[in-house]
MIDOSE-1310 file (N, C-alpha, C; in nm, 2 decimals, decimal comma, always signed):
residues 99
lldn	+6,80/+4,75/+7,20/+6,81/+4,69/+7,02/+6,70/+4,52/+7,02; +6,69/+4,51/+7,14/+6,59/+4,44/+7,10/+6,45/+4,45/+6,99; +6,41/+4,53/+7,09/+6,29/+4,57/+7,04/+6,31/+4,67/+6,92; +6,43/+4,72/+6,91/+6,45/+4,72/+6,70/+6,46/+4,62/+6,65
airy	+6,47/+4,52/+6,67/+6,47/+4,36/+6,62/+6,30/+4,34/+6,60; +6,29/+4,36/+6,68/+6,14/+4,29/+6,71/+6,04/+4,41/+6,61; +6,05/+4,51/+6,62/+5,99/+4,62/+6,53/+6,02/+4,57/+6,35; +6,13/+4,62/+6,33/+6,18/+4,60/+6,13/+6,15/+4,44/+6,14
tgag	+6,09/+4,33/+6,18/+6,11/+4,21/+6,18/+6,01/+4,19/+6,18; +5,93/+4,18/+6,04/+5,78/+4,12/+6,07/+5,72/+3,95/+6,09; +5,58/+3,97/+6,10/+5,50/+3,85/+6,13/+5,59/+3,76/+6,06; +5,58/+3,62/+6,14/+5,66/+3,46/+6,09/+5,80/+3,49/+6,05
tevv	+5,87/+3,56/+6,12/+6,01/+3,57/+6,10/+6,09/+3,58/+6,23; +6,19/+3,59/+6,29/+6,26/+3,52/+6,43/+6,37/+3,62/+6,39; +6,39/+3,64/+6,55/+6,48/+3,71/+6,63/+6,60/+3,63/+6,66; +6,67/+3,64/+6,69/+6,81/+3,55/+6,79/+6,90/+3,61/+6,79
vttr	+6,89/+3,60/+6,94/+6,99/+3,68/+7,03/+7,08/+3,55/+7,09; +7,23/+3,62/+7,07/+7,33/+3,48/+7,11/+7,43/+3,59/+7,19; +7,44/+3,53/+7,30/+7,61/+3,57/+7,35/+7,70/+3,51/+7,36; +7,80/+3,54/+7,31/+7,98/+3,49/+7,36/+8,08/+3,53/+7,46
ykdq	+8,17/+3,46/+7,50/+8,29/+3,52/+7,49/+8,42/+3,51/+7,41; +8,49/+3,55/+7,36/+8,59/+3,53/+7,27/+8,72/+3,62/+7,27; +8,83/+3,62/+7,29/+8,98/+3,66/+7,34/+8,92/+3,79/+7,38; +8,85/+3,76/+7,48/+8,89/+3,88/+7,60/+8,77/+3,96/+7,59
qacl	+8,62/+3,91/+7,55/+8,58/+4,02/+7,47/+8,40/+3,94/+7,50; +8,32/+4,03/+7,55/+8,18/+4,01/+7,58/+8,12/+4,03/+7,46; +8,07/+3,91/+7,39/+7,98/+3,95/+7,28/+7,86/+3,96/+7,23; +7,76/+4,05/+7,23/+7,57/+4,00/+7,16/+7,58/+4,05/+7,11
lvcd	+7,53/+3,93/+7,05/+7,48/+3,91/+6,85/+7,33/+3,92/+6,87; +7,25/+4,04/+6,78/+7,09/+4,02/+6,77/+7,09/+4,00/+6,66; +7,01/+3,84/+6,61/+6,99/+3,86/+6,39/+6,86/+3,86/+6,42; +6,77/+3,96/+6,28/+6,66/+3,90/+6,28/+6,67/+3,89/+6,11
tglg	+6,57/+3,82/+6,04/+6,50/+3,79/+5,92/+6,44/+3,84/+5,86; +6,44/+3,99/+5,93/+6,31/+4,07/+5,82/+6,34/+4,15/+5,68; +6,29/+4,25/+5,70/+6,37/+4,31/+5,54/+6,50/+4,32/+5,51; +6,61/+4,34/+5,60/+6,69/+4,40/+5,58/+6,71/+4,54/+5,53
lape	+6,84/+4,58/+5,51/+6,87/+4,70/+5,43/+6,89/+4,72/+5,28; +6,90/+4,79/+5,20/+6,99/+4,83/+5,14/+7,11/+4,81/+5,12; +7,25/+4,83/+5,05/+7,40/+4,79/+5,11/+7,40/+4,94/+5,13; +7,37/+5,02/+5,05/+7,38/+5,19/+5,08/+7,35/+5,27/+5,16
elak	+7,25/+5,16/+5,25/+7,16/+5,23/+5,36/+7,25/+5,24/+5,56; +7,35/+5,09/+5,48/+7,42/+5,03/+5,61/+7,48/+5,07/+5,70; +7,55/+5,18/+5,60/+7,65/+5,28/+5,70/+7,52/+5,39/+5,73; +7,48/+5,43/+5,69/+7,38/+5,58/+5,78/+7,28/+5,48/+5,88
iter	+7,25/+5,37/+5,93/+7,17/+5,35/+5,97/+7,20/+5,38/+6,18; +7,26/+5,39/+6,21/+7,36/+5,45/+6,31/+7,36/+5,57/+6,31; +7,32/+5,70/+6,23/+7,29/+5,82/+6,27/+7,16/+5,80/+6,27; +7,17/+5,95/+6,42/+7,07/+6,00/+6,49/+6,96/+6,05/+6,35
fyrp	+6,77/+6,01/+6,38/+6,66/+6,02/+6,27/+6,69/+5,97/+6,12; +6,81/+5,83/+6,13/+6,82/+5,77/+5,97/+6,74/+5,66/+6,02; +6,63/+5,64/+5,91/+6,52/+5,59/+5,89/+6,56/+5,52/+5,75; +6,51/+5,31/+5,72/+6,56/+5,30/+5,62/+6,43/+5,39/+5,52
tdti	+6,46/+5,38/+5,41/+6,41/+5,40/+5,32/+6,25/+5,30/+5,32; +6,26/+5,19/+5,25/+6,14/+5,10/+5,26/+6,13/+5,01/+5,40; +6,04/+5,06/+5,49/+6,02/+5,05/+5,62/+5,89/+4,97/+5,70; +5,84/+4,88/+5,75/+5,70/+4,81/+5,82/+5,70/+4,95/+5,91
atgs	+5,83/+4,92/+5,98/+5,78/+4,96/+6,16/+5,82/+5,17/+6,15; +5,74/+5,21/+6,24/+5,74/+5,34/+6,33/+5,84/+5,36/+6,40; +5,88/+5,45/+6,37/+5,96/+5,47/+6,49/+6,05/+5,59/+6,48; +6,11/+5,72/+6,57/+6,16/+5,77/+6,54/+6,33/+5,77/+6,46
glgl	+6,39/+5,69/+6,45/+6,49/+5,66/+6,41/+6,60/+5,69/+6,51; +6,58/+5,70/+6,57/+6,73/+5,71/+6,73/+6,77/+5,55/+6,77; +6,66/+5,45/+6,78/+6,76/+5,34/+6,86/+6,83/+5,29/+6,80; +6,94/+5,28/+6,68/+7,06/+5,26/+6,70/+7,16/+5,30/+6,70
sivk	+7,10/+5,46/+6,70/+7,21/+5,57/+6,75/+7,17/+5,51/+6,91; +7,12/+5,53/+6,98/+7,05/+5,51/+7,14/+7,20/+5,40/+7,16; +7,19/+5,30/+7,09/+7,24/+5,14/+7,14/+7,42/+5,20/+7,11; +7,44/+5,24/+7,00/+7,61/+5,30/+6,97/+7,67/+5,35/+7,04
rive	+7,57/+5,44/+7,14/+7,66/+5,55/+7,19/+7,65/+5,46/+7,34; +7,54/+5,40/+7,36/+7,61/+5,33/+7,51/+7,72/+5,21/+7,49; +7,75/+5,19/+7,42/+7,80/+5,09/+7,35/+7,91/+5,21/+7,38; +7,98/+5,25/+7,27/+8,09/+5,35/+7,31/+8,10/+5,42/+7,49
lhtg	+8,03/+5,43/+7,53/+8,04/+5,48/+7,67/+8,12/+5,38/+7,77; +8,07/+5,28/+7,74/+8,16/+5,17/+7,77/+8,28/+5,03/+7,73; +8,33/+5,15/+7,67/+8,50/+5,10/+7,54/+8,42/+5,01/+7,50; +8,31/+5,03/+7,46/+8,26/+4,86/+7,33/+8,28/+4,91/+7,17
slqi	+8,25/+4,78/+7,16/+8,24/+4,84/+7,01/+8,16/+4,74/+6,92; +8,05/+4,83/+6,81/+7,91/+4,75/+6,74/+7,98/+4,73/+6,66; +7,89/+4,60/+6,58/+7,91/+4,60/+6,38/+7,78/+4,54/+6,35; +7,73/+4,61/+6,24/+7,60/+4,58/+6,19/+7,67/+4,55/+6,07
klge	+7,58/+4,38/+6,01/+7,60/+4,33/+5,92/+7,44/+4,32/+5,81; +7,44/+4,35/+5,69/+7,34/+4,29/+5,65/+7,35/+4,10/+5,65; +7,19/+4,05/+5,68/+7,21/+3,88/+5,71/+7,19/+3,82/+5,56; +7,19/+3,69/+5,54/+7,24/+3,63/+5,48/+7,14/+3,65/+5,36
hghg	+7,16/+3,66/+5,26/+7,03/+3,63/+5,13/+7,01/+3,81/+5,13; +7,04/+3,90/+5,21/+6,96/+4,03/+5,20/+6,86/+4,12/+5,24; +6,82/+3,95/+5,39/+6,76/+4,00/+5,39/+6,79/+3,97/+5,57; +6,69/+4,10/+5,63/+6,79/+4,10/+5,79/+6,92/+4,18/+5,81
lcvs	+6,93/+4,20/+5,96/+7,04/+4,28/+6,01/+7,06/+4,16/+6,15; +7,22/+4,16/+6,16/+7,28/+4,11/+6,25/+7,35/+4,22/+6,31; +7,35/+4,21/+6,42/+7,44/+4,32/+6,51/+7,47/+4,24/+6,58; +7,63/+4,29/+6,60/+7,73/+4,21/+6,72/+7,77/+4,37/+6,80
iyfp	+7,80/+4,37/+6,91/+7,85/+4,47/+7,04/+7,95/+4,32/+7,14; +8,03/+4,46/+7,14/+8,17/+4,33/+7,18/+8,17/+4,48/+7,34; +8,18/+4,43/+7,42/+8,24/+4,46/+7,53/+8,36/+4,44/+7,58; +8,51/+4,49/+7,59/+8,63/+4,42/+7,68/+8,58/+4,35/+7,77
iqt	+8,63/+4,27/+7,85/+8,64/+4,25/+7,98/+8,82/+4,23/+8,04; +8,75/+4,27/+8,17/+8,88/+4,34/+8,22/+8,95/+4,19/+8,37; +9,02/+4,13/+8,33/+9,06/+4,08/+8,43/+9,16/+4,08/+8,49
């Protein structure tokens, strides 16, 4: 996930990683300030081999699909939102905490 964020964020921008505990869940939040996506591409971004149309990075289009699968295998959930003003992405991963 972090590699993906760095790869799709150009020089001079930043990637912020945050962890939280809320509502019996651990959360990992990775936000970048890169180019972002067109809103219609957001639903497709976790599909295997999907590549955004306007991309600065090379890759196979598997990164976020692998992340999604790993999260699902650990009974977690994944949310992806566009960054502020249409720049970058924020990916939130939630894992339930058993007490």
